[in-house]
GUTOR-78177 format. One record per residue: x negated, y negated, z negated of N, C-alpha, C, O in turn; residue number from 1. Coordinates in nm, 2 decimals. Atoms other than C-alpha are relative to their C-alpha. Last residue first. Example, Ala and Ser with C-alpha at 12.3 -4.5 7.8 and 13.67 -1.06 7.14 Angstrom:
{r {0.09; 0.11; 0.00}; {-1.37; 0.11; -0.71}; {0.08; -0.11; -0.08}; {0.03; -0.22; -0.09}; 2},
{r {-0.09; 0.12; 0.00}; {-1.23; 0.45; -0.78}; {-0.09; -0.12; 0.00}; {-0.19; -0.12; -0.07}; 1},
REM end
This chain:
{r {-0.01; 0.03; -0.17}; {-9.47; -19.72; -8.73}; {0.04; 0.13; 0.05}; {0.05; 0.14; 0.17}; 104},
{r {-0.15; -0.04; -0.08}; {-9.37; -19.69; -9.09}; {0.02; -0.01; 0.11}; {0.13; -0.03; 0.16}; 103},
{r {-0.05; 0.12; -0.07}; {-9.73; -19.87; -9.22}; {0.15; 0.03; 0.05}; {0.21; -0.07; 0.08}; 102},
{r {-0.08; 0.10; 0.09}; {-9.91; -19.55; -9.27}; {0.07; -0.09; 0.06}; {0.08; -0.08; 0.19}; 101},
{r {-0.09; -0.06; 0.10}; {-10.04; -19.25; -9.07}; {0.07; -0.09; -0.10}; {0.16; -0.03; -0.17}; 100},
{r {-0.02; 0.08; 0.12}; {-10.22; -19.43; -8.79}; {0.11; 0.09; -0.07}; {0.22; 0.12; -0.01}; 99},
{r {-0.11; 0.09; 0.01}; {-10.34; -19.18; -8.54}; {0.02; -0.06; -0.13}; {-0.03; -0.01; -0.24}; 98},
{r {-0.12; -0.07; 0.05}; {-10.70; -19.07; -8.55}; {0.12; -0.10; 0.00}; {0.11; -0.22; -0.02}; 97},
{r {-0.05; 0.04; 0.13}; {-10.96; -19.27; -8.35}; {0.13; 0.09; -0.03}; {0.21; 0.11; 0.06}; 96},
{r {-0.10; 0.09; 0.01}; {-11.12; -19.09; -8.06}; {0.06; -0.02; -0.13}; {0.05; 0.08; -0.21}; 95},
{r {-0.13; -0.06; 0.04}; {-11.44; -18.92; -8.10}; {0.11; -0.11; 0.02}; {0.08; -0.23; 0.00}; 94},
{r {-0.03; 0.00; 0.15}; {-11.74; -19.07; -7.92}; {0.13; 0.05; -0.03}; {0.21; 0.07; 0.06}; 93},
{r {-0.16; 0.00; 0.05}; {-11.87; -19.03; -7.57}; {-0.01; 0.00; -0.15}; {-0.10; 0.04; -0.22}; 92},
{r {-0.05; 0.13; 0.00}; {-12.21; -19.14; -7.39}; {0.17; 0.00; -0.05}; {0.26; -0.08; -0.01}; 91},
{r {-0.05; 0.03; -0.14}; {-12.32; -18.80; -7.31}; {0.10; -0.12; 0.01}; {0.20; -0.13; 0.08}; 90},
{r {-0.14; 0.00; 0.01}; {-12.34; -18.71; -7.69}; {0.06; -0.04; 0.16}; {0.18; -0.04; 0.19}; 89},
{r {0.00; -0.15; 0.02}; {-12.73; -18.64; -7.64}; {0.15; 0.04; 0.02}; {0.19; 0.14; 0.07}; 88},
{r {0.06; -0.07; -0.13}; {-12.77; -18.98; -7.46}; {0.04; 0.16; -0.02}; {0.07; 0.24; 0.07}; 87},
{r {-0.11; 0.04; -0.11}; {-12.58; -19.16; -7.75}; {-0.01; 0.08; 0.12}; {0.09; 0.12; 0.18}; 86},
{r {-0.13; -0.06; 0.04}; {-12.80; -18.98; -8.01}; {0.11; -0.04; 0.10}; {0.20; 0.04; 0.13}; 85},
{r {0.01; -0.14; -0.03}; {-13.11; -19.09; -7.81}; {0.13; 0.07; -0.03}; {0.19; 0.15; 0.05}; 84},
{r {-0.01; -0.05; -0.15}; {-13.00; -19.44; -7.78}; {-0.01; 0.13; 0.01}; {0.06; 0.18; 0.10}; 83},
{r {0.13; 0.03; -0.08}; {-12.93; -19.47; -8.15}; {0.02; 0.03; 0.12}; {0.12; 0.09; 0.15}; 82},
{r {0.07; -0.10; -0.07}; {-12.56; -19.45; -8.27}; {-0.14; -0.07; 0.05}; {-0.15; -0.18; 0.09}; 81},
{r {0.13; 0.07; -0.02}; {-12.32; -19.65; -8.48}; {-0.12; 0.11; 0.04}; {-0.15; 0.20; -0.05}; 80},
{r {0.09; -0.11; -0.05}; {-11.97; -19.53; -8.45}; {-0.13; -0.08; 0.05}; {-0.15; -0.14; 0.15}; 79},
{r {0.13; 0.03; -0.05}; {-11.77; -19.77; -8.67}; {-0.06; 0.12; 0.07}; {-0.06; 0.22; 0.00}; 78},
{r {0.05; -0.12; -0.02}; {-11.39; -19.77; -8.73}; {-0.14; -0.02; 0.07}; {-0.15; -0.09; 0.17}; 77},
{r {0.11; 0.01; -0.08}; {-11.31; -20.12; -8.89}; {-0.05; 0.13; 0.03}; {-0.14; 0.16; -0.05}; 76},
{r {0.06; -0.12; -0.01}; {-10.98; -20.19; -9.06}; {-0.11; 0.01; 0.11}; {-0.09; -0.05; 0.22}; 75},
{r {-0.06; -0.09; 0.10}; {-10.81; -20.50; -9.20}; {-0.07; 0.14; 0.01}; {-0.10; 0.20; -0.09}; 74},
{r {0.03; -0.16; -0.02}; {-11.04; -20.74; -9.00}; {0.07; 0.07; -0.12}; {0.02; 0.05; -0.23}; 73},
{r {-0.08; -0.05; -0.11}; {-10.92; -21.10; -9.04}; {0.01; 0.15; 0.03}; {0.11; 0.20; 0.07}; 72},
{r {-0.11; 0.05; -0.05}; {-11.05; -21.22; -9.36}; {0.09; 0.06; 0.09}; {0.20; 0.10; 0.06}; 71},
{r {-0.06; 0.07; 0.12}; {-11.33; -21.11; -9.57}; {0.12; -0.05; 0.04}; {0.20; -0.08; -0.05}; 70},
{r {-0.06; -0.10; 0.09}; {-11.43; -20.86; -9.29}; {0.08; -0.03; -0.13}; {0.15; 0.04; -0.19}; 69},
{r {-0.15; -0.09; -0.06}; {-11.42; -21.12; -9.02}; {0.04; 0.11; -0.10}; {0.16; 0.14; -0.12}; 68},
{r {-0.09; 0.08; 0.01}; {-11.70; -21.33; -9.24}; {0.14; 0.04; 0.06}; {0.24; 0.00; 0.01}; 67},
{r {-0.06; 0.04; 0.14}; {-11.91; -21.05; -9.31}; {0.13; -0.10; -0.01}; {0.22; -0.08; -0.09}; 66},
{r {-0.14; 0.04; -0.01}; {-11.93; -20.93; -8.95}; {0.03; -0.03; -0.12}; {0.15; -0.01; -0.14}; 65},
{r {-0.04; 0.08; -0.12}; {-12.30; -20.92; -8.90}; {0.14; -0.06; 0.00}; {0.16; -0.17; 0.06}; 64},
{r {0.07; 0.14; 0.05}; {-12.35; -20.80; -9.28}; {0.02; -0.09; 0.11}; {0.03; -0.21; 0.09}; 63},
{r {-0.10; 0.07; 0.09}; {-12.09; -20.52; -9.19}; {-0.06; -0.13; -0.03}; {0.01; -0.23; -0.05}; 62},
{r {-0.12; 0.06; -0.07}; {-12.28; -20.41; -8.89}; {0.08; -0.07; -0.10}; {0.14; -0.17; -0.06}; 61},
{r {0.05; 0.09; -0.11}; {-12.60; -20.38; -9.07}; {0.11; -0.04; 0.07}; {0.11; -0.16; 0.10}; 60},
{r {0.02; 0.15; 0.09}; {-12.44; -20.23; -9.38}; {-0.04; -0.09; 0.09}; {0.00; -0.20; 0.06}; 59},
{r {-0.12; 0.08; 0.02}; {-12.28; -19.96; -9.13}; {-0.03; -0.11; -0.06}; {0.04; -0.21; -0.04}; 58},
{r {-0.05; 0.06; -0.13}; {-12.63; -19.87; -9.02}; {0.13; -0.07; 0.00}; {0.15; -0.17; 0.07}; 57},
{r {0.07; 0.13; -0.02}; {-12.76; -19.83; -9.39}; {0.05; -0.06; 0.14}; {0.06; -0.18; 0.15}; 56},
{r {-0.05; 0.11; 0.10}; {-12.45; -19.61; -9.47}; {-0.11; -0.12; 0.04}; {-0.06; -0.24; 0.04}; 55},
{r {-0.13; 0.04; -0.03}; {-12.52; -19.37; -9.17}; {0.03; -0.13; -0.07}; {0.07; -0.23; -0.01}; 54},
{r {-0.15; -0.09; 0.02}; {-12.87; -19.32; -9.23}; {0.09; -0.07; 0.01}; {0.08; -0.19; 0.00}; 53},
{r {-0.09; 0.04; 0.10}; {-13.16; -19.52; -9.08}; {0.13; 0.09; -0.01}; {0.19; 0.13; 0.09}; 52},
{r {0.04; -0.03; 0.12}; {-13.45; -19.39; -8.88}; {0.07; -0.03; -0.11}; {0.03; -0.01; -0.22}; 51},
{r {0.10; -0.11; 0.01}; {-13.36; -19.56; -8.57}; {-0.06; 0.01; -0.13}; {-0.11; -0.08; -0.19}; 50},
{r {-0.06; -0.12; 0.08}; {-13.04; -19.77; -8.61}; {-0.12; 0.12; -0.01}; {-0.10; 0.22; -0.08}; 49},
{r {0.01; 0.06; 0.13}; {-13.24; -20.10; -8.49}; {0.07; 0.12; -0.10}; {0.05; 0.13; -0.22}; 48},
{r {0.13; -0.06; 0.07}; {-13.27; -19.91; -8.15}; {-0.02; -0.04; -0.15}; {-0.11; 0.02; -0.21}; 47},
{r {0.12; 0.09; 0.02}; {-12.90; -19.99; -8.11}; {-0.13; 0.08; -0.02}; {-0.13; 0.19; -0.07}; 46},
{r {0.13; -0.07; -0.02}; {-12.60; -19.81; -7.98}; {-0.11; -0.09; -0.01}; {-0.12; -0.17; 0.09}; 45},
{r {0.12; 0.08; -0.03}; {-12.26; -19.96; -8.10}; {-0.14; 0.09; 0.01}; {-0.16; 0.16; -0.08}; 44},
{r {0.09; -0.08; -0.03}; {-11.91; -19.82; -8.07}; {-0.13; -0.06; 0.04}; {-0.14; -0.10; 0.15}; 43},
{r {0.11; 0.06; -0.06}; {-11.67; -20.05; -8.25}; {-0.08; 0.13; 0.02}; {-0.10; 0.21; -0.07}; 42},
{r {0.09; -0.10; -0.03}; {-11.30; -19.95; -8.30}; {-0.12; -0.03; 0.06}; {-0.11; -0.06; 0.18}; 41},
{r {0.09; -0.01; -0.12}; {-11.09; -20.23; -8.43}; {-0.08; 0.13; -0.01}; {-0.10; 0.18; -0.13}; 40},
{r {0.03; -0.12; 0.03}; {-10.76; -20.29; -8.66}; {-0.11; 0.01; 0.14}; {-0.08; -0.02; 0.26}; 39},
{r {0.04; -0.02; 0.15}; {-10.68; -20.67; -8.75}; {-0.07; 0.14; 0.01}; {-0.15; 0.16; -0.08}; 38},
{r {0.14; -0.02; -0.01}; {-10.63; -20.86; -8.42}; {-0.06; 0.05; -0.16}; {-0.14; -0.01; -0.23}; 37},
{r {0.08; 0.00; 0.12}; {-10.24; -20.88; -8.38}; {-0.16; 0.06; 0.02}; {-0.19; 0.15; 0.10}; 36},
{r {0.09; 0.11; -0.02}; {-10.07; -20.95; -8.06}; {-0.11; -0.01; -0.11}; {-0.21; -0.09; -0.11}; 35},
{r {0.06; 0.00; -0.14}; {-9.76; -20.78; -8.14}; {-0.11; -0.11; 0.02}; {-0.09; -0.23; 0.00}; 34},
{r {-0.06; 0.09; -0.10}; {-9.70; -20.79; -8.53}; {-0.07; 0.01; 0.13}; {-0.19; 0.03; 0.13}; 33},
{r {0.04; 0.16; 0.01}; {-9.86; -20.51; -8.73}; {0.08; -0.06; 0.11}; {0.12; 0.01; 0.21}; 32},
{r {-0.11; 0.06; 0.04}; {-9.75; -20.12; -8.80}; {-0.03; -0.17; -0.01}; {-0.02; -0.23; -0.12}; 31},
{r {-0.04; 0.02; 0.14}; {-10.04; -19.97; -8.63}; {0.12; -0.10; -0.01}; {0.15; -0.18; 0.08}; 30},
{r {-0.01; -0.14; 0.05}; {-10.15; -19.84; -8.29}; {0.05; -0.01; -0.14}; {0.06; 0.10; -0.19}; 29},
{r {-0.15; -0.04; -0.06}; {-10.11; -20.20; -8.13}; {0.01; 0.16; -0.06}; {0.13; 0.21; -0.05}; 28},
{r {-0.10; 0.06; 0.09}; {-10.41; -20.30; -8.38}; {0.13; 0.05; 0.06}; {0.22; 0.09; -0.02}; 27},
{r {-0.11; -0.11; 0.05}; {-10.65; -20.10; -8.20}; {0.11; -0.03; -0.08}; {0.17; 0.06; -0.13}; 26},
{r {-0.10; 0.05; 0.08}; {-10.88; -20.38; -8.05}; {0.14; 0.12; -0.01}; {0.23; 0.13; 0.07}; 25},
{r {-0.13; -0.03; -0.06}; {-11.16; -20.19; -7.89}; {0.09; -0.06; -0.11}; {0.06; -0.02; -0.23}; 24},
{r {-0.09; 0.03; 0.12}; {-11.50; -20.33; -7.92}; {0.13; 0.04; 0.05}; {0.16; 0.00; 0.16}; 23},
{r {-0.15; 0.00; -0.05}; {-11.77; -20.14; -7.69}; {0.09; -0.04; -0.14}; {0.07; 0.02; -0.24}; 22},
{r {-0.10; 0.05; 0.10}; {-12.13; -20.20; -7.73}; {0.12; 0.01; 0.07}; {0.13; -0.03; 0.19}; 21},
{r {-0.16; -0.02; -0.04}; {-12.41; -20.04; -7.55}; {0.09; -0.06; -0.12}; {0.06; -0.04; -0.23}; 20},
{r {0.02; -0.06; -0.15}; {-12.81; -20.12; -7.55}; {0.14; 0.02; 0.06}; {0.16; 0.01; 0.18}; 19},
{r {-0.04; -0.16; -0.04}; {-12.72; -20.31; -7.86}; {-0.03; 0.01; 0.15}; {-0.02; -0.07; 0.24}; 18},
{r {0.05; 0.00; -0.13}; {-12.92; -20.65; -7.97}; {0.03; 0.16; 0.05}; {-0.06; 0.24; 0.08}; 17},
{r {0.06; -0.14; -0.03}; {-12.83; -20.58; -8.32}; {-0.05; 0.01; 0.12}; {-0.12; 0.11; 0.14}; 16},
{r {0.05; -0.07; 0.11}; {-12.75; -20.93; -8.47}; {-0.08; 0.11; 0.02}; {-0.19; 0.13; -0.04}; 15},
{r {0.12; 0.08; 0.04}; {-12.70; -21.15; -8.15}; {-0.08; 0.07; -0.12}; {-0.20; 0.05; -0.13}; 14},
{r {0.11; 0.01; -0.11}; {-12.50; -20.86; -7.96}; {-0.10; -0.11; -0.08}; {-0.22; -0.08; -0.06}; 13},
{r {0.08; -0.13; -0.01}; {-12.30; -20.78; -8.29}; {-0.10; 0.00; 0.10}; {-0.21; 0.06; 0.08}; 12},
{r {0.08; -0.03; 0.13}; {-12.20; -21.14; -8.36}; {-0.08; 0.12; -0.01}; {-0.19; 0.12; -0.07}; 11},
{r {0.09; 0.09; 0.00}; {-12.08; -21.20; -7.99}; {-0.12; 0.02; -0.11}; {-0.24; 0.03; -0.09}; 10},
{r {0.08; -0.02; -0.09}; {-11.89; -20.88; -7.98}; {-0.12; -0.11; 0.01}; {-0.24; -0.07; 0.03}; 9},
{r {0.08; -0.13; 0.04}; {-11.73; -20.94; -8.31}; {-0.10; 0.04; 0.10}; {-0.21; 0.07; 0.06}; 8},
{r {0.09; 0.03; 0.10}; {-11.64; -21.31; -8.21}; {-0.07; 0.12; -0.05}; {-0.19; 0.11; -0.08}; 7},
{r {0.11; 0.06; -0.03}; {-11.48; -21.18; -7.89}; {-0.11; -0.05; -0.11}; {-0.23; -0.05; -0.08}; 6},
{r {0.08; -0.10; -0.05}; {-11.27; -20.93; -8.07}; {-0.11; -0.08; 0.08}; {-0.22; -0.03; 0.08}; 5},
{r {0.06; -0.09; 0.08}; {-11.15; -21.19; -8.31}; {-0.09; 0.10; 0.06}; {-0.20; 0.13; 0.01}; 4},
{r {0.09; 0.06; 0.07}; {-11.05; -21.44; -8.03}; {-0.08; 0.06; -0.10}; {-0.21; 0.04; -0.09}; 3},
{r {-0.06; 0.05; 0.15}; {-10.87; -21.24; -7.80}; {-0.12; -0.04; -0.08}; {-0.23; 0.01; -0.07}; 2},
{r {0.03; -0.09; 0.11}; {-11.01; -21.19; -7.44}; {0.04; -0.06; -0.13}; {0.03; -0.18; -0.14}; 1},
REM end
């Protein structure tokens, strides 16, 4: 597993004790060198999101990934759900939109 992706997973597990976590490196969909770790999609299901609005949930994730967001991560697509929201969606999230920039 790649270094940045592994760091994201470890930090989110430690900070938010997720019931479900998926970290997907989507850098290959963008105009970046092969092997890059700069664009990620995170699906995280946590009891800690209960009663929190979307912005507060994102702030929790951003706080856990502060170091990566200041340097290595260029884009972070977040899907932050409570266990009941996750169940209501049948364990599914929306696909990331295609990259529209960078000349790729």
